[in-house]
KOLBA-476701 format. One record per residue (C-alpha): residue number from 0; residue in three letters; x, y, z. Coordinates in Angstrom, 1 decimal, decimal comma, m for minus. Layout:
BEGIN
node kepa NUM | guvex ala | x X | y Y | z Z
...
END
This chain:
BEGIN
node kepa 0 | guvex met | x m216,6 | y m138,3 | z m158,7
node kepa 1 | guvex ile | x m216,9 | y m141,6 | z m156,8
node kepa 2 | guvex ala | x m215,8 | y m139,8 | z m153,6
node kepa 3 | guvex leu | x m218,6 | y m137,3 | z m154,0
node kepa 4 | guvex arg | x m221,1 | y m140,0 | z m154,6
node kepa 5 | guvex leu | x m220,0 | y m141,7 | z m151,4
node kepa 6 | guvex val | x m220,1 | y m138,5 | z m149,4
node kepa 7 | guvex gln | x m223,7 | y m138,0 | z m150,7
node kepa 8 | guvex leu | x m224,6 | y m141,5 | z m149,6
node kepa 9 | guvex ile | x m223,3 | y m140,7 | z m146,1
node kepa 10 | guvex glu | x m225,2 | y m137,4 | z m146,0
node kepa 11 | guvex asp | x m228,4 | y m139,1 | z m147,3
node kepa 12 | guvex his | x m228,1 | y m141,5 | z m144,4
node kepa 13 | guvex ser | x m227,0 | y m139,0 | z m141,8
node kepa 14 | guvex glu | x m230,0 | y m139,5 | z m139,5
node kepa 15 | guvex glu | x m229,5 | y m143,2 | z m139,5
node kepa 16 | guvex leu | x m225,8 | y m142,8 | z m138,9
node kepa 17 | guvex ala | x m226,4 | y m140,3 | z m136,0
node kepa 18 | guvex glu | x m228,9 | y m142,6 | z m134,3
node kepa 19 | guvex gly | x m226,5 | y m145,6 | z m134,5
node kepa 20 | guvex leu | x m223,5 | y m143,6 | z m133,3
node kepa 21 | guvex thr | x m225,5 | y m142,0 | z m130,4
node kepa 22 | guvex lys | x m226,5 | y m145,5 | z m129,3
node kepa 23 | guvex lys | x m222,8 | y m146,6 | z m129,3
node kepa 24 | guvex leu | x m221,8 | y m143,5 | z m127,4
node kepa 25 | guvex leu | x m224,4 | y m144,1 | z m124,8
node kepa 26 | guvex ser | x m223,5 | y m147,7 | z m124,3
node kepa 27 | guvex ser | x m219,7 | y m147,8 | z m124,7
node kepa 28 | guvex glu | x m217,7 | y m148,2 | z m121,5
node kepa 29 | guvex arg | x m215,1 | y m145,9 | z m123,1
node kepa 30 | guvex thr | x m217,5 | y m143,0 | z m123,3
node kepa 31 | guvex arg | x m219,0 | y m143,3 | z m119,9
node kepa 32 | guvex asp | x m218,4 | y m139,6 | z m119,2
node kepa 33 | guvex leu | x m220,4 | y m138,6 | z m122,3
node kepa 34 | guvex gln | x m223,3 | y m140,5 | z m121,1
node kepa 35 | guvex arg | x m224,0 | y m137,7 | z m118,5
node kepa 36 | guvex leu | x m224,8 | y m135,4 | z m121,4
node kepa 37 | guvex pro | x m228,3 | y m135,2 | z m122,8
node kepa 38 | guvex ala | x m228,8 | y m137,8 | z m125,5
node kepa 39 | guvex asn | x m230,2 | y m135,1 | z m127,8
node kepa 40 | guvex glu | x m227,0 | y m133,1 | z m127,6
node kepa 41 | guvex leu | x m225,0 | y m136,1 | z m128,5
node kepa 42 | guvex his | x m227,3 | y m136,9 | z m131,4
node kepa 43 | guvex glu | x m227,3 | y m133,4 | z m132,7
node kepa 44 | guvex arg | x m223,5 | y m133,3 | z m132,7
node kepa 45 | guvex cys | x m223,3 | y m136,7 | z m134,5
node kepa 46 | guvex his | x m225,9 | y m135,6 | z m137,1
node kepa 47 | guvex glu | x m224,1 | y m132,3 | z m137,8
node kepa 48 | guvex ile | x m220,9 | y m134,1 | z m138,7
node kepa 49 | guvex tyr | x m222,5 | y m136,7 | z m141,0
node kepa 50 | guvex arg | x m225,1 | y m134,3 | z m142,5
node kepa 51 | guvex his | x m222,5 | y m131,8 | z m143,5
node kepa 52 | guvex leu | x m219,6 | y m134,1 | z m144,3
node kepa 53 | guvex ser | x m219,1 | y m132,8 | z m147,8
node kepa 54 | guvex glu | x m218,5 | y m129,3 | z m146,3
node kepa 55 | guvex trp | x m216,0 | y m130,7 | z m143,7
node kepa 56 | guvex leu | x m214,1 | y m132,7 | z m146,3
node kepa 57 | guvex leu | x m214,3 | y m130,4 | z m149,4
node kepa 58 | guvex thr | x m214,9 | y m126,8 | z m148,5
node kepa 59 | guvex lys | x m213,9 | y m126,1 | z m145,0
node kepa 60 | guvex thr | x m210,3 | y m125,1 | z m144,3
node kepa 61 | guvex glu | x m208,0 | y m126,5 | z m141,7
node kepa 62 | guvex his | x m208,6 | y m123,3 | z m139,8
node kepa 63 | guvex asp | x m212,4 | y m124,1 | z m139,7
node kepa 64 | guvex val | x m211,6 | y m127,6 | z m138,3
node kepa 65 | guvex glu | x m209,3 | y m126,0 | z m135,8
node kepa 66 | guvex val | x m211,9 | y m123,5 | z m134,6
node kepa 67 | guvex ala | x m214,7 | y m126,0 | z m134,4
node kepa 68 | guvex tyr | x m212,8 | y m128,8 | z m132,6
node kepa 69 | guvex lys | x m210,8 | y m126,5 | z m130,3
node kepa 70 | guvex ala | x m214,2 | y m125,2 | z m129,1
node kepa 71 | guvex leu | x m215,5 | y m128,8 | z m128,8
node kepa 72 | guvex gly | x m212,5 | y m129,8 | z m126,8
node kepa 73 | guvex ala | x m212,9 | y m126,8 | z m124,5
node kepa 74 | guvex arg | x m216,6 | y m127,4 | z m124,1
node kepa 75 | guvex arg | x m216,1 | y m131,1 | z m123,2
node kepa 76 | guvex ala | x m213,4 | y m130,1 | z m120,7
node kepa 77 | guvex gly | x m215,8 | y m127,7 | z m119,1
node kepa 78 | guvex gln | x m218,4 | y m130,4 | z m118,9
node kepa 79 | guvex gly | x m216,0 | y m132,7 | z m117,1
node kepa 80 | guvex ile | x m215,6 | y m135,2 | z m119,9
node kepa 81 | guvex ser | x m212,3 | y m137,0 | z m119,9
node kepa 82 | guvex met | x m209,8 | y m136,5 | z m122,7
node kepa 83 | guvex ala | x m209,9 | y m140,3 | z m123,3
node kepa 84 | guvex gly | x m213,7 | y m140,2 | z m123,6
node kepa 85 | guvex leu | x m213,6 | y m137,3 | z m126,0
node kepa 86 | guvex thr | x m210,9 | y m138,9 | z m128,2
node kepa 87 | guvex trp | x m212,8 | y m142,2 | z m128,2
node kepa 88 | guvex ala | x m216,0 | y m140,5 | z m129,3
node kepa 89 | guvex ile | x m214,2 | y m138,9 | z m132,3
node kepa 90 | guvex leu | x m212,6 | y m142,2 | z m133,2
node kepa 91 | guvex leu | x m215,9 | y m144,0 | z m132,8
node kepa 92 | guvex thr | x m217,5 | y m141,5 | z m135,2
node kepa 93 | guvex lys | x m215,0 | y m142,4 | z m137,9
node kepa 94 | guvex glu | x m215,2 | y m146,2 | z m137,1
node kepa 95 | guvex his | x m219,0 | y m146,1 | z m137,3
node kepa 96 | guvex leu | x m218,8 | y m144,3 | z m140,7
node kepa 97 | guvex trp | x m216,4 | y m146,9 | z m142,0
node kepa 98 | guvex ser | x m218,7 | y m149,7 | z m140,9
node kepa 99 | guvex phe | x m221,5 | y m148,0 | z m142,7
node kepa 100 | guvex leu | x m219,5 | y m147,8 | z m145,9
node kepa 101 | guvex glu | x m218,5 | y m151,4 | z m145,6
node kepa 102 | guvex trp | x m222,2 | y m152,4 | z m145,0
node kepa 103 | guvex glu | x m223,3 | y m150,4 | z m148,0
node kepa 104 | guvex gly | x m220,9 | y m152,4 | z m150,1
node kepa 105 | guvex val | x m218,7 | y m149,5 | z m151,1
node kepa 106 | guvex his | x m216,7 | y m151,4 | z m153,6
node kepa 107 | guvex gly | x m216,8 | y m151,8 | z m157,2
node kepa 108 | guvex gly | x m214,5 | y m152,3 | z m160,1
node kepa 109 | guvex leu | x m211,0 | y m151,2 | z m160,3
node kepa 110 | guvex his | x m212,2 | y m147,8 | z m161,7
node kepa 111 | guvex asn | x m213,8 | y m147,1 | z m158,3
node kepa 112 | guvex val | x m210,8 | y m147,8 | z m156,2
node kepa 113 | guvex phe | x m209,1 | y m144,5 | z m156,6
node kepa 114 | guvex gly | x m212,3 | y m142,6 | z m155,7
node kepa 115 | guvex glu | x m212,7 | y m144,7 | z m152,6
node kepa 116 | guvex leu | x m209,1 | y m144,3 | z m151,6
node kepa 117 | guvex glu | x m209,4 | y m140,5 | z m152,0
node kepa 118 | guvex leu | x m212,5 | y m140,5 | z m149,7
node kepa 119 | guvex leu | x m210,7 | y m142,6 | z m147,1
node kepa 120 | guvex arg | x m207,7 | y m140,2 | z m147,3
node kepa 121 | guvex leu | x m210,0 | y m137,2 | z m146,8
node kepa 122 | guvex leu | x m211,8 | y m138,9 | z m143,9
node kepa 123 | guvex asp | x m208,6 | y m139,8 | z m142,2
node kepa 124 | guvex gln | x m207,2 | y m136,3 | z m142,6
node kepa 125 | guvex phe | x m210,4 | y m134,8 | z m141,2
node kepa 126 | guvex phe | x m210,7 | y m137,0 | z m138,2
node kepa 127 | guvex asp | x m206,9 | y m136,9 | z m137,4
node kepa 128 | guvex arg | x m207,2 | y m133,1 | z m137,3
node kepa 129 | guvex ala | x m210,4 | y m133,2 | z m135,3
node kepa 130 | guvex val | x m208,6 | y m135,3 | z m132,6
node kepa 131 | guvex tyr | x m205,6 | y m133,0 | z m132,6
node kepa 132 | guvex tyr | x m207,6 | y m129,8 | z m132,3
node kepa 133 | guvex ala | x m210,1 | y m131,2 | z m129,8
node kepa 134 | guvex thr | x m207,1 | y m132,2 | z m127,7
node kepa 135 | guvex asp | x m205,5 | y m128,8 | z m128,0
node kepa 136 | guvex gly | x m208,7 | y m127,0 | z m127,1
node kepa 137 | guvex tyr | x m209,2 | y m129,4 | z m124,2
node kepa 138 | guvex glu | x m205,7 | y m128,8 | z m122,8
node kepa 139 | guvex glu | x m206,0 | y m125,1 | z m123,2
node kepa 140 | guvex ala | x m209,3 | y m125,1 | z m121,2
node kepa 141 | guvex ile | x m207,8 | y m127,2 | z m118,5
node kepa 142 | guvex ser | x m204,6 | y m125,0 | z m118,2
node kepa 143 | guvex thr | x m206,7 | y m121,9 | z m118,2
node kepa 144 | guvex arg | x m208,8 | y m123,2 | z m115,3
node kepa 145 | guvex ala | x m205,7 | y m124,3 | z m113,4
node kepa 146 | guvex ala | x m204,1 | y m120,8 | z m113,7
END
């Protein structure tokens, strides 16, 4: 139940998280390519992830993650975004989330540790798959264009 409480905390602060992440994406040297995209597009994408995190972690299947992130990878390839920039954006999304959880003081007694560990495991699993499938979709789009 601790993991669900933490996910709810994230979703409740999704707008704040999206604003902060958008600023990071627009100012990071590693996401220079993404800075060509409209800021509202980046913000909407950030908000979608954080606002619906419980769905991504608890109800969506790996196939759902595959479909969504392969499409994202292909879209970013078509927009001329570098693979490194795309990957960094996904990693920064996770890093920004972890910073938020640390800031919110997500810690408690020993009884909370297992819930927190479960959430971290689910987050890692989700973002690892997001990177993999975005890369796969990106590479497919590039090879299709080259053919």
